[in-house]
Every structure is written in C-alpha cells, then in structure tokens.
C-alpha positions in Angstrom: 0.0 0.0 0.0 1.1 3.6 -0.6 2.1 5.5 2.5 0.4 8.9 2.9 1.1 11.6 5.5 -1.7 14.2 6.0 -0.4 17.2 7.9 -2.5 18.5 10.8 -2.0 21.7 12.7 -3.9 24.2 14.9 -5.9 26.2 12.5 -6.4 23.5 9.9 -9.6 23.5 7.9 -11.2 20.3 9.2 -13.1 19.1 6.1 -10.1 19.6 3.9 -8.2 17.3 6.2 -10.8 14.6 7.0 -12.2 14.7 3.5 -8.8 13.7 2.0 -8.4 11.0 4.6 -11.8 9.6 3.9 -11.4 9.4 0.2 -7.9 7.8 0.3 -8.9 5.3 3.0 -12.0 4.3 1.0 -10.3 4.0 -2.4 -11.0 0.4 -3.5 -13.3 0.0 -0.6 -16.7 1.8 -1.0 -17.2 0.9 -4.6 -16.3 -2.7 -3.9 -18.7 -2.9 -1.0 -21.5 -1.5 -3.1 -20.8 -4.2 -5.7 -20.1 -7.0 -3.3 -16.5 -7.3 -4.4 -13.4 -8.1 -2.3 -11.9 -5.0 -0.7 -8.9 -3.6 -2.4 -7.4 -0.9 -0.1 -4.7 1.2 -1.7 -3.4 3.7 0.9 -2.1 3.6 4.4 -3.0 7.1 5.7 -1.5 8.7 8.8 -2.5 12.1 10.2 0.7 13.8 11.4 1.1 16.8 13.7 4.3 18.6 14.7 4.6 17.0 18.1 2.0 14.1 17.9 -0.5 16.0 20.0 -4.1 16.6 19.0 -4.8 19.8 17.0 -7.6 22.3 17.2 -9.3 22.8 13.8 -10.7 26.1 12.7 -14.2 25.0 13.5 -13.3 24.3 17.1 -13.1 20.5 16.8 -10.2 18.9 18.6 -8.7 16.2 16.5 -6.4 13.3 17.5 -3.5 12.4 15.2 -1.6 9.2 14.5 2.0 10.3 15.1 4.5 13.2 15.2 6.8 14.4 12.4 9.8 12.5 13.7 7.7 9.3 13.7 6.9 9.7 10.0 10.2 9.7 8.2 9.1 8.0 5.0 6.1 8.6 2.8 5.1 8.2 -0.8 2.8 11.2 -0.6 2.5 14.2 1.8 -0.7 16.3 1.8 -0.9 19.8 3.3 -4.6 20.8 3.8 -6.1 24.2 3.9 -4.9 26.7 6.5 -8.2 27.9 7.9 -6.7 30.1 10.7 -4.7 33.3 10.4 -2.0 32.6 7.9 0.8 34.5 9.7 0.0 32.7 13.0 0.0 29.2 11.5 3.1 29.8 9.4 5.0 31.1 12.5 3.9 28.2 14.7 4.6 25.5 12.1 8.3 26.3 11.3 9.3 22.8 12.4 7.2 21.4 9.6 9.4 23.0 6.9 12.5 20.9 7.2 10.3 17.8 7.5 8.6 18.7 4.2 12.0 19.3 2.6 13.4 16.0 3.9 10.5 13.9 2.6 10.5 15.7 -0.7 14.2 15.1 -1.1 13.5 11.4 -0.3 11.2 11.2 -3.3 7.8 11.8 -1.8 5.1 13.6 -3.8 3.8 16.8 -2.2 0.3 18.1 -2.5 -1.4 21.1 -1.0 -4.9 22.4 -1.0 -5.9 26.0 -1.0 -3.8 28.1 1.4 -1.8 25.0 2.3 0.4 26.1 -0.6 1.8 28.8 1.7 3.5 26.1 3.8 5.1 24.6 0.7 6.2 28.0 -0.4 7.5 28.9 3.1 9.7 25.8 2.9 11.1 27.0 -0.4 9.7 24.0 -2.3 7.8 26.1 -4.8 10.6 28.4 -5.9 10.7 28.4 -9.7 7.7 26.1 -9.9 4.2 26.6 -11.1 1.6 26.5 -8.3 -1.9 27.7 -7.4 -3.7 28.7 -4.2 -7.1 30.1 -3.3 -7.8 33.0 -5.7 -8.6 35.3 -2.8 -5.1 35.0 -1.3 -3.2 35.1 -4.6 -2.0 38.7 -4.2 -0.7 38.0 -0.7 1.0 34.8 -1.9 2.6 36.6 -4.8 3.9 39.4 -2.5 5.5 37.0 -0.1 6.8 34.4 -2.6 7.8 36.2 -5.7 9.9 33.3 -7.0 6.9 31.0 -7.4 5.2 31.0 -10.7 1.7 31.4 -9.3 -1.3 30.7 -11.6 -4.3 31.3 -9.5 -6.6 30.8 -12.5 -5.9 27.0 -12.4 -7.9 24.7 -10.1 -5.0 22.2 -10.0 -1.3 22.6 -11.0 1.4 20.0 -11.3 5.1 20.8 -11.5 7.2 17.6 -11.2 5.9 15.8 -8.2 4.4 18.8 -6.5 0.6 19.2 -6.9 -1.4 22.3 -5.7 -5.1 22.7 -5.7 -7.1 26.0 -5.5 -9.6 27.1 -3.0 -12.5 25.6 -1.1 -13.4 22.0 -2.0 -10.8 21.6 -4.7 -9.3 18.9 -2.4 -11.8 16.6 -3.9 -10.6 17.1 -7.4 -7.0 16.9 -6.2 -7.6 13.6 -4.4 -9.2 12.0 -7.4 -6.2 13.1 -9.5 -3.8 11.6 -7.0 -5.7 8.4 -6.9 -5.5 8.2 -10.7 -1.7 8.9 -10.4 -1.2 6.0 -8.0 -4.0 3.5 -8.8 -5.0 4.2 -12.4 -8.0 5.8 -14.1 -10.4 3.0 -13.4 -10.1 3.2 -9.6 -10.2 7.0 -9.7 -13.5 6.9 -11.7 -15.0 4.3 -9.3 -14.1 6.5 -6.3 -15.6 9.6 -7.9 -18.8 7.7 -8.8 -19.0 6.0 -5.3 -18.8 9.5 -3.6 -20.9 11.2 -6.3 -18.1 13.6 -7.1 -18.5 15.5 -10.3 -14.9 15.8 -11.5 -14.6 18.9 -13.7 -11.8 20.8 -15.4 -13.1 24.2 -14.6 -10.7 27.1 -14.1 -10.7 28.5 -10.6 -11.1 31.9 -12.2 -14.8 31.0 -12.7 -15.2 31.7 -9.0 -12.6 34.4 -8.5 -13.2 38.0 -7.8 -10.7 40.8 -7.3 -8.7 40.6 -4.1 -10.1 42.8 -1.4 -6.6 44.0 -0.2 -3.6 45.3 -2.0 -0.4 44.1 -0.2 1.9 46.9 -1.2 2.8 50.5 -0.3 3.3 52.1 -3.6 1.2 55.2 -3.4 1.3 56.0 -7.1 0.1 52.5 -8.0 -2.6 52.8 -5.4 -3.7 56.1 -6.9 -4.1 54.5 -10.3 -5.9 51.5 -8.8 -8.4 53.8 -7.0 -9.0 55.8 -10.3 -9.6 52.5 -12.2 -12.1 51.2 -9.7 -14.1 54.5 -9.9 -13.8 55.2 -13.7 -13.5 51.7 -15.2 -16.3 52.5 -17.7 -14.3 55.3 -19.2 -11.9 54.9 -22.1 -8.3 55.5 -21.2 -4.7 54.7 -22.2 -1.5 53.8 -20.5 -0.2 57.3 -21.3 -3.2 59.0 -19.7 -2.8 56.8 -16.5 0.9 57.6 -16.3 0.3 61.3 -16.6 -2.0 61.2 -13.5 1.0 60.2 -11.3 3.7 62.0 -13.2 5.4 58.9 -14.5 6.4 57.8 -18.0 4.2 55.0 -19.5 7.2 52.7 -19.2 7.8 53.6 -15.6 4.1 53.0 -14.7 4.0 49.7 -16.6 7.1 48.5 -14.7 5.9 49.7 -11.3 2.4 48.3 -11.7 3.7 44.9 -12.9 6.3 44.7 -10.2 3.7 45.6 -7.5 0.6 43.7 -8.6 1.9 41.1 -11.1 0.2 42.6 -14.1 0.2 45.8 -16.1 -2.3 48.6 -15.5 -4.5 48.0 -18.6 -4.7 44.3 -17.8 -5.8 45.3 -14.3 -8.4 47.6 -15.8 -9.7 44.6 -17.8 -10.1 42.6 -14.6 -12.0 45.3 -12.9 -14.4 45.5 -15.8 -14.8 41.8 -15.9 -15.5 41.8 -12.2 -18.2 44.4 -12.7 -19.7 42.3 -15.5 -19.7 39.3 -13.3 -21.8 41.1 -10.7 -24.3 42.3 -13.3 -24.6 38.8 -14.7 -25.1 37.3 -11.2 -28.0 39.8 -10.7 -29.6 38.3 -13.9 -28.6 40.9 -16.5 -29.3 39.3 -19.9 -28.8 42.2 -22.4 -25.1 41.7 -23.3 -25.0 44.8 -25.5 -26.1 47.0 -22.7 -23.9 45.2 -20.2 -20.7 45.4 -22.3 -21.3 49.2 -22.8 -21.8 49.7 -19.1 -18.4 48.1 -18.3 -16.5 50.0 -20.9 -16.7 47.9 -24.1 -18.5 49.0 -27.3 -18.0 45.7 -29.2 -20.1 42.8 -27.7 -18.1 40.1 -29.4 -14.8 41.4 -28.2 -16.2 41.7 -24.7 -17.6 38.1 -24.8 -14.2 36.8 -25.9 -12.4 38.7 -23.2 -14.9 37.5 -20.5 -14.5 33.9 -21.5 -10.7 34.2 -21.5 -10.8 35.6 -17.9 -13.4 33.3 -16.5 -13.5 30.2 -18.7 -17.2 30.7 -19.4 -19.1 32.8 -21.9 -21.2 35.6 -20.4 -24.5 33.7 -21.1 -23.2 30.5 -19.6 -21.9 32.4 -16.6 -25.3 34.0 -16.0 -27.0 30.6 -16.3 -24.7 29.1 -13.8 -24.4 31.9 -11.2 -27.4 34.2 -11.5 -29.2 34.3 -8.2 -32.6 32.7 -8.0 -35.3 35.3 -8.4 -32.9 37.9 -9.8 -34.5 40.5 -12.0 -33.5 40.6 -15.6 -33.5 43.6 -17.9 
C-alpha cells in the first residue's frame, strides 16, 4: 500500500483534512462494498502533527492524530490541507514542519497542497521556480511573499514535477481524485468519484474568482491608479493618460504596476471591468450589448471573448450558472 502523511496543525480546515483522509482510505473499498466485491485498499494514511499531540481545527473540533513528524520519516505522498486560521500565525507556529517537508521531498515523496496549504510549501522554499496555485482570494498576498513562485491562480490544480497544488475551497476533492489516478489508475479513480458522487470537472478556478479585497503593497502611485480605475473603469483611457496622472512615463508606470501587482495597468483595468460584468450577470442581466457598454466595451463580441478568456465561461453560460434565483433581468 502507498504510505500517505496528511499534515494536521492548529488552525487547519477540518473538512479539507478529514475529506482527503476519507477518500484515500476508502479507495478500493466503498465501490467494492457497493458491488459486493473483495476490498482492495490502496493507501495507508497517517494524520501527522508537529509533536504528535491533538490539534484544534478552525471549526473548534479537537482532532487526534496518529503520530509526530519524527515518527513519520518516510512517505510516498504528503498532503498539506487548507490553512483555515490566520496565515501569519499558522506559518509562525509550524516552522518545524518546513525541514520535515524538505526531507520527505528530497527522499522522493510527492507533495500536494490544498488552497492556502500552498503557503507552507512556499515557506519551505519548495515552490521556488515552480508553477503553483492557491485560493484566488489569497493570490496577491501569496505573490507578494513568494515572488519566486510561478503562481497561476486561474488554475484549479497545478502540477510541477511531483508537486501538486489545488485551488480554494473544496478543490481537495478534485486533487484527491487526481492523486488516486496517479497511484492507482484511471479505473479506480473513476470508481471512487462515482461512489462518492463527485463531479470531477476541469473548470478554471477563475470562474469563482473576484478581485482581491486587499492590496499588499505600499506604492502610493500604484494605489492612486488602482483607485482611479475602480471608480472610472467605464471610461476609455490609455497607458499614457494613466501615467500622466501620477507624473510617470508610461514605461515607468508599466514596470511599477507589474512589479507591485503582477500585471500591467491596462490588464488590471480589464479585470476590474470583468468583475463588474460578473456582478451584473449574477444579478440576472441578460442584455449583453447594454452590459458590455456599461463596463467600458463597445463591441459585444470582443467583450464576450475577453470575458471567456478571464473566467473560462461565456457571459451567457456564466449567467445561467451563477445568476441568483429570483434575480431581475433587464
């Protein structure tokens, strides 16, 4: 059987931890029970904490673990669940985990994180130069603290070598099915998904993403442009006009904006417009010509292509999927 270590810590998101444990422990089990077949267990799963003591999950549940870090010195797979508590607090208290992660990785173990669990992999330096994802709402903070990581928060799951990262929320389900397929083959993975009624999709995480609520930087000129964009996103503008507002050359603004936020100002403007369009579609807006004009685009087809590139769905499909029940349409 494959040996799996699932990391537990104070502030862990309980369902992301227990859900992974359930799925791995029941691979080759639940489907077989349903069909009256011999059990075919695939994984030996251990829940591991820093010192072997129980942990307090974000929801207040106190959870027992199987062993300490030093008692788990070999594994085929290490899974880091979602950090549900305050990131800075958990990262500070779990510093002893970092050399353990590096040791097992150097020993050939696969590493996998869900959601903000990627912060622990990044803190250990294991994501430097690698492609990764995390919860879209924490992407700006992640990028600020770990600039060497090739963060792609649009993706639901990334793989770089033998390091896997999943995006936010319940992406651990998709991640676990993928890992089962890696170790046990496509047939067992499909059986597991069907047994637990998991609809495995290849959606981009960007379908669910909004603009980050906070800007983790102190560049006053960039903040000035951000504020203007959020207030005037409907208006036509150019890089030169934006640069003139803060007395910079277009090249200087482009460089400052990209260094600070990871994207140039006109791309940021596009994201603000797309976010405004999302909200209108979620309210049930169906007139695409009117909507595209209200968010700064005169050409409906260009707007639709841009919307799909950012979200992975066309405006009409997005409205069908996310419009609130009872929303008024125009």
